[in-house]
VMD Tcl script that draws the C-alpha trace (Angstrom):
set ca {
  {0.00 0.00 0.00}
  {1.83 3.06 -1.26}
  {1.13 6.35 0.54}
  {2.64 9.57 -0.81}
  {4.34 11.50 1.99}
  {3.20 15.17 2.16}
  {5.78 17.78 1.13}
  {7.69 19.66 3.81}
  {7.22 23.42 3.29}
  {10.41 25.31 2.55}
  {11.46 28.87 1.84}
  {10.14 28.56 -1.72}
  {6.54 28.23 -0.44}
  {6.73 31.61 1.30}
  {8.30 33.08 -1.81}
  {5.39 31.79 -3.92}
  {2.91 33.36 -1.51}
  {4.57 36.76 -1.81}
  {4.64 36.49 -5.60}
  {0.89 35.86 -5.90}
  {-1.25 38.82 -7.00}
  {-3.30 40.12 -4.01}
  {-6.65 38.98 -5.46}
  {-5.30 35.44 -6.09}
  {-3.76 35.32 -2.60}
  {-7.13 36.12 -0.98}
  {-8.87 33.63 -3.27}
  {-6.46 30.84 -2.25}
  {-6.58 31.81 1.40}
  {-10.39 31.62 1.43}
  {-10.54 28.44 -0.61}
  {-8.13 26.15 1.19}
  {-9.45 25.36 4.65}
  {-9.09 22.29 6.88}
  {-11.51 20.39 4.61}
  {-12.41 20.71 0.96}
  {-15.71 22.03 -0.43}
  {-17.38 18.65 0.29}
  {-16.21 18.56 3.91}
  {-13.53 15.91 3.23}
  {-10.31 15.86 5.24}
  {-8.03 14.99 2.36}
  {-4.56 13.53 2.69}
  {-1.83 14.63 0.31}
  {-2.20 11.20 -1.32}
  {-5.49 12.41 -2.89}
  {-5.12 16.16 -2.49}
  {-2.31 16.44 -5.08}
  {-4.51 14.92 -7.81}
  {-7.55 17.11 -7.09}
  {-5.63 20.40 -6.84}
  {-2.94 20.06 -9.50}
  {-2.29 23.79 -9.96}
  {0.07 25.13 -7.26}
  {-0.65 21.96 -5.29}
  {2.25 22.53 -2.87}
  {1.01 26.04 -2.11}
  {-2.59 24.85 -1.73}
  {-1.40 22.11 0.65}
  {0.57 24.61 2.73}
  {-2.52 26.84 3.19}
  {-4.65 23.79 4.06}
  {-2.10 22.71 6.68}
  {-2.03 26.20 8.17}
  {-5.82 26.16 8.47}
  {-5.73 22.75 10.17}
  {-3.00 23.91 12.54}
  {-5.16 26.78 13.75}
  {-7.84 24.25 14.84}
  {-5.61 21.50 16.17}
  {-5.02 20.20 19.69}
  {-1.97 18.24 20.81}
  {-1.72 15.08 22.89}
  {1.68 13.93 24.16}
  {2.42 10.25 24.80}
  {5.94 9.14 25.71}
  {7.39 12.49 24.47}
  {5.74 12.02 21.07}
  {3.20 14.63 19.95}
  {-0.03 13.64 18.20}
  {-2.65 16.12 17.05}
  {-6.25 16.30 15.87}
  {-8.76 18.94 14.88}
  {-12.55 19.08 14.60}
  {-13.68 20.87 11.40}
  {-17.38 21.65 10.82}
  {-18.08 18.48 8.82}
  {-16.76 16.39 11.72}
  {-18.87 18.40 14.18}
  {-21.91 17.51 12.08}
  {-21.13 13.78 12.36}
  {-20.67 14.12 16.13}
  {-24.01 15.88 16.41}
  {-25.69 12.97 14.61}
  {-24.14 10.48 17.06}
  {-25.14 12.58 20.08}
  {-28.69 12.93 18.79}
  {-29.16 9.22 18.11}
  {-27.21 7.46 20.87}
  {-26.20 9.79 23.69}
  {-27.84 9.56 27.11}
  {-31.57 8.95 26.77}
  {-31.90 10.78 23.46}
  {-31.55 7.66 21.35}
  {-34.66 6.06 22.81}
  {-36.81 8.19 20.51}
  {-35.47 6.14 17.63}
  {-37.03 3.04 19.18}
  {-40.48 4.63 19.20}
  {-43.25 2.09 19.45}
  {-41.11 -0.45 21.29}
  {-41.71 -1.25 24.95}
  {-38.86 -2.16 27.28}
  {-39.37 -5.88 26.75}
  {-39.45 -5.40 22.99}
  {-36.23 -3.37 23.14}
  {-34.57 -6.20 25.03}
  {-35.80 -8.75 22.48}
  {-34.58 -6.70 19.54}
  {-31.31 -5.55 21.04}
  {-29.87 -7.46 23.96}
  {-27.66 -10.38 22.99}
  {-28.20 -10.51 19.23}
  {-26.16 -7.42 18.45}
  {-23.53 -8.13 21.08}
  {-23.26 -11.50 19.35}
  {-22.90 -9.71 16.01}
  {-19.99 -7.61 17.27}
  {-18.31 -10.64 18.83}
  {-18.58 -12.57 15.56}
  {-17.46 -9.84 13.15}
  {-14.65 -8.68 15.44}
  {-13.24 -12.22 15.40}
  {-13.74 -12.49 11.64}
  {-11.84 -9.22 11.24}
  {-8.93 -10.95 13.00}
  {-9.14 -13.95 10.67}
  {-11.66 -16.32 12.29}
  {-13.30 -18.41 9.56}
  {-16.79 -19.58 10.45}
  {-20.31 -18.71 9.31}
  {-22.41 -16.21 11.23}
  {-25.20 -18.77 11.63}
  {-22.92 -21.39 13.21}
  {-21.40 -18.76 15.49}
  {-24.80 -17.48 16.65}
  {-26.04 -21.02 17.25}
  {-22.98 -21.66 19.43}
  {-23.49 -18.50 21.50}
  {-27.23 -19.02 21.88}
  {-27.03 -22.68 22.82}
  {-24.08 -22.17 25.15}
  {-22.20 -25.15 23.66}
  {-18.41 -25.32 23.85}
  {-16.45 -24.07 20.81}
  {-15.29 -26.81 18.45}
  {-12.19 -25.06 17.07}
  {-9.96 -22.01 17.44}
  {-12.16 -19.83 15.21}
  {-15.21 -20.48 17.36}
  {-13.10 -19.92 20.47}
  {-12.11 -16.47 19.19}
  {-15.79 -15.62 18.79}
  {-16.68 -16.87 22.26}
  {-13.76 -14.87 23.71}
  {-14.96 -11.74 21.93}
  {-18.45 -12.27 23.29}
  {-17.05 -12.51 26.82}
  {-14.86 -9.50 26.07}
  {-17.88 -7.36 25.19}
  {-19.65 -8.46 28.37}
  {-16.57 -7.57 30.43}
  {-16.28 -4.13 28.79}
  {-19.90 -3.47 29.76}
  {-19.28 -4.65 33.33}
  {-16.19 -2.41 33.72}
  {-17.76 0.78 32.34}
  {-17.61 2.56 35.73}
  {-13.90 1.81 36.23}
  {-10.99 4.13 35.38}
  {-8.52 3.02 32.75}
  {-5.55 1.18 34.23}
  {-2.81 -1.18 33.14}
  {-4.65 -4.05 34.85}
  {-7.92 -3.28 33.01}
  {-6.16 -3.28 29.63}
  {-4.32 -6.53 30.39}
  {-7.53 -8.13 31.66}
  {-9.42 -7.31 28.45}
  {-6.56 -8.63 26.34}
  {-6.44 -11.83 28.40}
  {-10.15 -12.48 27.82}
  {-9.87 -11.68 24.10}
  {-6.97 -14.03 23.43}
  {-7.32 -16.92 25.88}
  {-6.35 -20.12 24.02}
  {-6.69 -18.14 20.75}
  {-3.46 -16.20 20.29}
  {-0.68 -16.26 17.68}
  {2.85 -14.90 17.14}
  {4.05 -16.73 20.30}
  {2.32 -14.03 22.34}
  {0.94 -14.55 25.84}
  {-2.60 -13.54 26.88}
  {-2.56 -10.55 29.22}
  {1.11 -9.70 28.67}
  {2.91 -7.04 26.63}
  {5.19 -8.13 23.81}
  {8.81 -8.58 24.90}
  {10.65 -7.99 21.64}
  {10.67 -5.67 18.64}
  {9.73 -8.29 16.05}
  {6.14 -7.03 15.60}
  {5.32 -5.25 12.34}
  {2.22 -4.29 10.38}
  {2.53 -6.01 7.03}
  {0.91 -5.14 3.69}
  {-0.67 -7.45 1.13}
  {2.69 -7.91 -0.58}
  {4.46 -8.68 2.72}
  {5.98 -5.20 2.81}
  {6.39 -3.51 6.22}
  {3.78 -0.75 6.46}
  {4.34 0.28 10.07}
  {6.79 -0.46 12.87}
  {5.27 0.13 16.33}
  {7.18 1.66 19.26}
  {9.98 -0.31 20.96}
  {8.79 -2.80 23.56}
  {10.99 -1.00 26.13}
  {8.73 2.07 25.75}
  {5.40 0.28 26.10}
  {4.89 0.90 29.81}
  {5.55 4.65 29.37}
  {3.08 4.84 26.49}
  {0.37 2.99 28.42}
  {0.94 5.03 31.60}
  {0.55 8.26 29.60}
  {-2.51 6.85 27.83}
  {-4.17 6.07 31.18}
  {-3.49 9.61 32.41}
  {-5.00 11.05 29.22}
  {-8.10 8.83 29.37}
  {-8.72 9.41 33.09}
  {-8.40 13.20 32.75}
  {-11.78 14.92 32.71}
  {-12.07 16.56 29.29}
  {-15.81 17.22 29.63}
  {-15.37 20.57 31.37}
  {-14.23 23.79 29.73}
  {-11.41 24.20 32.27}
  {-9.61 21.04 31.10}
  {-9.45 21.55 27.35}
  {-12.72 19.97 26.19}
  {-12.54 16.87 23.99}
  {-15.78 15.35 22.73}
  {-16.29 11.86 24.29}
  {-16.73 10.20 20.88}
  {-13.48 11.76 19.65}
  {-11.76 10.57 22.83}
  {-13.10 7.01 22.41}
  {-11.78 6.92 18.83}
  {-8.41 8.27 19.98}
  {-8.17 5.44 22.54}
  {-8.87 2.95 19.73}
  {-6.20 4.64 17.61}
  {-3.54 4.64 20.34}
  {-3.86 0.92 21.11}
  {-3.43 0.20 17.40}
  {-0.49 2.61 17.13}
  {1.30 1.47 20.30}
  {0.59 -2.18 19.46}
  {1.47 -3.32 22.98}
  {0.67 -7.01 22.34}
  {2.10 -9.60 20.00}
  {-1.47 -10.48 18.94}
  {-4.99 -9.31 19.77}
  {-4.38 -5.55 19.59}
  {-7.39 -4.92 17.34}
  {-9.79 -6.85 19.59}
  {-8.51 -5.01 22.67}
  {-8.71 -1.61 20.93}
  {-12.33 -2.15 19.88}
  {-13.28 -3.35 23.38}
  {-11.77 -0.19 24.91}
  {-13.66 1.95 22.39}
  {-16.96 0.38 23.50}
  {-15.93 0.61 27.16}
  {-15.35 4.36 26.90}
  {-18.53 5.02 24.90}
  {-20.64 3.20 27.50}
  {-18.73 4.93 30.30}
  {-19.85 8.26 28.86}
  {-23.54 7.44 28.64}
  {-23.81 6.29 25.01}
  {-26.02 3.38 26.05}
  {-26.93 2.42 22.49}
  {-23.35 1.27 21.86}
  {-24.05 -1.86 23.86}
  {-26.01 -2.91 20.75}
  {-24.01 -1.41 17.87}
  {-21.54 -3.41 15.79}
  {-18.68 -1.47 14.19}
  {-16.54 -4.51 13.34}
  {-18.83 -5.64 10.53}
  {-18.26 -2.34 8.70}
  {-14.53 -2.36 9.49}
  {-14.36 -5.90 8.12}
  {-16.00 -4.81 4.86}
  {-13.12 -2.41 4.08}
  {-9.96 -3.41 6.01}
  {-7.72 -1.50 3.56}
  {-9.44 1.80 4.45}
  {-8.96 1.05 8.16}
  {-5.24 0.47 7.59}
  {-4.94 3.53 5.34}
  {-6.42 5.77 8.07}
  {-3.50 4.77 10.31}
  {-0.93 5.27 7.55}
  {-2.28 8.72 6.70}
  {-1.78 9.73 10.33}
  {1.74 8.34 10.53}
  {2.83 10.00 7.28}
  {1.37 13.45 8.09}
  {2.91 14.66 11.35}
  {0.86 12.19 13.48}
  {-2.39 13.99 12.63}
  {-5.06 11.61 14.00}
  {-7.90 13.50 12.29}
  {-7.75 11.10 9.33}
  {-8.45 8.14 11.60}
  {-11.11 10.07 13.54}
  {-13.01 11.00 10.37}
  {-12.88 7.41 9.14}
  {-14.01 5.90 12.43}
  {-16.78 8.44 13.11}
  {-18.21 7.76 9.65}
  {-18.18 4.02 10.50}
  {-20.04 4.80 13.73}
  {-22.69 6.79 11.88}
  {-23.28 3.96 9.40}
  {-23.44 1.42 12.24}
  {-26.14 3.48 14.00}
  {-28.11 3.73 10.77}
  {-27.81 -0.04 10.29}
  {-29.12 -0.58 13.84}
  {-32.20 1.52 13.15}
  {-32.84 -0.42 9.94}
  {-32.45 -3.68 11.84}
  {-34.94 -2.63 14.51}
  {-37.47 -1.42 11.92}
  {-37.12 -4.63 9.95}
  {-37.53 -6.87 13.00}
  {-40.52 -4.87 14.21}
  {-42.24 -5.01 10.82}
  {-41.70 -8.77 10.50}
  {-43.20 -9.36 13.92}
  {-46.17 -7.11 13.23}
  {-46.74 -8.79 9.85}
  {-46.56 -12.21 11.48}
  {-49.13 -11.23 14.10}
  {-51.48 -9.56 11.61}
  {-51.38 -12.62 9.32}
  {-52.23 -15.01 12.14}
  {-54.44 -13.19 14.58}
  {-58.14 -12.45 13.99}
  {-61.17 -11.43 16.02}
  {-62.05 -15.10 16.55}
  {-58.48 -16.13 17.37}
  {-57.47 -14.80 20.77}
  {-54.49 -17.16 21.05}
  {-51.61 -14.74 20.37}
  {-53.21 -12.06 22.52}
  {-52.66 -14.29 25.55}
  {-48.98 -14.94 24.78}
  {-46.00 -12.79 25.76}
  {-44.06 -10.88 23.14}
  {-41.17 -13.25 23.75}
  {-43.34 -16.28 22.99}
  {-44.54 -14.66 19.78}
  {-40.89 -14.22 18.77}
  {-40.29 -17.94 19.41}
  {-43.31 -18.86 17.28}
  {-42.13 -16.57 14.52}
  {-38.81 -18.43 14.38}
  {-40.59 -21.78 14.58}
  {-42.88 -20.88 11.67}
  {-39.93 -19.78 9.58}
  {-38.03 -23.04 10.13}
  {-40.21 -26.17 10.51}
  {-38.40 -28.87 12.44}
  {-36.27 -26.35 14.36}
  {-35.33 -27.58 17.83}
  {-35.51 -25.20 20.79}
  {-34.04 -25.73 24.24}
  {-34.65 -23.85 27.48}
  {-30.91 -23.00 27.59}
  {-31.00 -21.43 24.14}
  {-34.05 -19.29 24.95}
  {-32.51 -18.34 28.29}
  {-29.30 -17.14 26.58}
  {-31.05 -15.29 23.77}
  {-33.58 -13.35 25.85}
  {-31.56 -12.90 29.05}
  {-34.04 -14.78 31.26}
  {-33.69 -17.62 33.75}
  {-33.80 -21.25 32.60}
  {-37.05 -21.71 34.54}
  {-38.74 -18.78 32.77}
  {-37.57 -20.07 29.39}
  {-38.85 -23.56 30.20}
  {-42.20 -22.11 31.30}
  {-42.53 -20.23 27.99}
  {-41.80 -23.35 25.96}
  {-44.02 -25.61 28.06}
  {-46.97 -23.26 27.58}
  {-46.46 -23.32 23.81}
  {-46.27 -27.13 23.95}
  {-49.50 -27.32 26.00}
  {-51.18 -25.25 23.27}
  {-49.81 -27.81 20.76}
  {-47.83 -25.09 19.00}
  {-44.58 -26.92 19.72}
  {-43.91 -30.65 20.04}
  {-41.76 -32.07 22.83}
  {-38.84 -34.45 22.58}
  {-37.24 -36.04 25.62}
  {-33.43 -36.16 25.62}
  {-32.23 -37.89 28.76}
  {-33.44 -35.82 31.70}
  {-33.98 -32.73 29.57}
  {-36.77 -31.78 27.17}
  {-36.37 -30.16 23.77}
  {-39.14 -28.49 21.77}
  {-39.68 -28.91 18.03}
  {-41.46 -26.71 15.52}
  {-44.21 -28.76 13.77}
  {-44.46 -28.68 9.98}
  {-48.07 -27.44 10.15}
  {-47.51 -24.66 12.72}
  {-49.07 -21.92 10.56}
  {-52.19 -24.06 10.05}
  {-52.41 -24.68 13.80}
  {-52.13 -20.96 14.48}
  {-54.81 -20.11 11.94}
  {-57.18 -22.86 13.12}
}
mol new
graphics top color blue
foreach p $ca { graphics top sphere $p radius 0.5 }
foreach p [lrange $ca 0 end-1] q [lrange $ca 1 end] { graphics top cylinder $p $q radius 0.2 }
display resetview
C-alpha cells in the first residue's frame, strides 16, 4: 500500500505566496481550509490529484488552516494532534442525537422495554463478537457462530473460540464501564480476548517482549513499525493519564467523548502493545469508553462488521496519520463515519424486525383467534422463528441465553407453547427439547 508523503514546506513556499497577485492570494486563502468544499479531510495522497495547480502552495494553506484548529496530545514524548472541522462536528451531532444519554430512545419509538430487550440485547452483542473475530481472521459462518453462543455449547475449534472470547470481552467491557482506565484493566481485556486463541508466540494478558512485531501489507511489505517494547509501559501510563483526565469541562481543554473514544482505539493500534490481539482489545476499549460516557446504544451497535468490509481503508487511516505529522484526524473521520453507518444499520435492523413481527401477528391473529393475545411478546418471537423453520429444535438454555431470562422462565414459555400444541416435545435424557411442527401456521390459523 503506497502512501505519498506530504511535502515539507520550505522557503520557496513563502516566496510563492509573496509572488501571488493580491486577489489570487485572498482567493487561495479563502478556498483552502481544513476540509475541501465537500467537507472531506483529504490527505496529500489524494489532495495532489484534485488540486494540481500550485498543489504545494494549496497544501501549505490547508495545513495552516488545520494547525489553527488543532489540539496536541503527548504520549511518551511524542506529539499527536487532531482537529474538529465543521463536517466532523456535524457527524458528532448525529451520534449525540441518536445514541447519547436517553436521546436515542426516541429512535425506538413504538417499542416497549421488553421489545427493546428482544430486539437488542444479545443478538447485536453476538454480532460484534462474531465480526470482530472475523476481522482478526476467524473463519466460520455467522449462523454457526450465533447457534454456538445461543445454545451455550463449547467451541469446536480455534475460530469459534475467538468468537466466544470476543463475546465474553464485550460483556466484560460493559461490566467495567464505571472503572478508570488502568494497566490491569487493559491486560484483563486482552487476556479475555486471546485466551487459548493467540498467535505470534504471544501470551494472553502480557505485553510483547521484543521488537519483532510489524504491520505487514498485502505484498508482505512492512507498512508500520510500532514503538519499541521497552517504551510500552511509558506509552500505556501516559494513555491512562489522558483517558482518566476529565475533558468534559471547559477548564480542562474539552474533547468530545466520541473523539476521545476513537483516539483510545487509535492509540492501542499505534502502540501495538501485544504480540497479537491488539485490534480486539482496541475495539473493546472503544466500546468501554462510549458506555462509560452514557452512550447506552453502543451496547447494541456493531462497528466490526463495517470495518471488516473495508480493512484497507482502516489500515490507510493509520498510515495517513503516521505520514502526516501524526495527525489523527484522518483516523477520527474514518471511524466516526463508520459509527454513523453502524447506527443507521441498527435503526434499519430494529425497523425490519418490528415489521416482520407485526406482519406475522397480523397474518395469524383475527377477532375469533385470541391465542396470540394471551402470549408474551417473547413467545410470539419464538413462534415466529418456529414458523420460519419447521423442524427447528428449541431448548430452554437457548431461549434463556437469547432473551436474558432464567432457565425456569424459558422452560415455562416453551411448556406453555407445547400445551397449546404449537410446539412438540422431545425427551433427551433428563432434559426436554421443543420442536417446531411442519403445520404450525395451520395450527395458528385454526
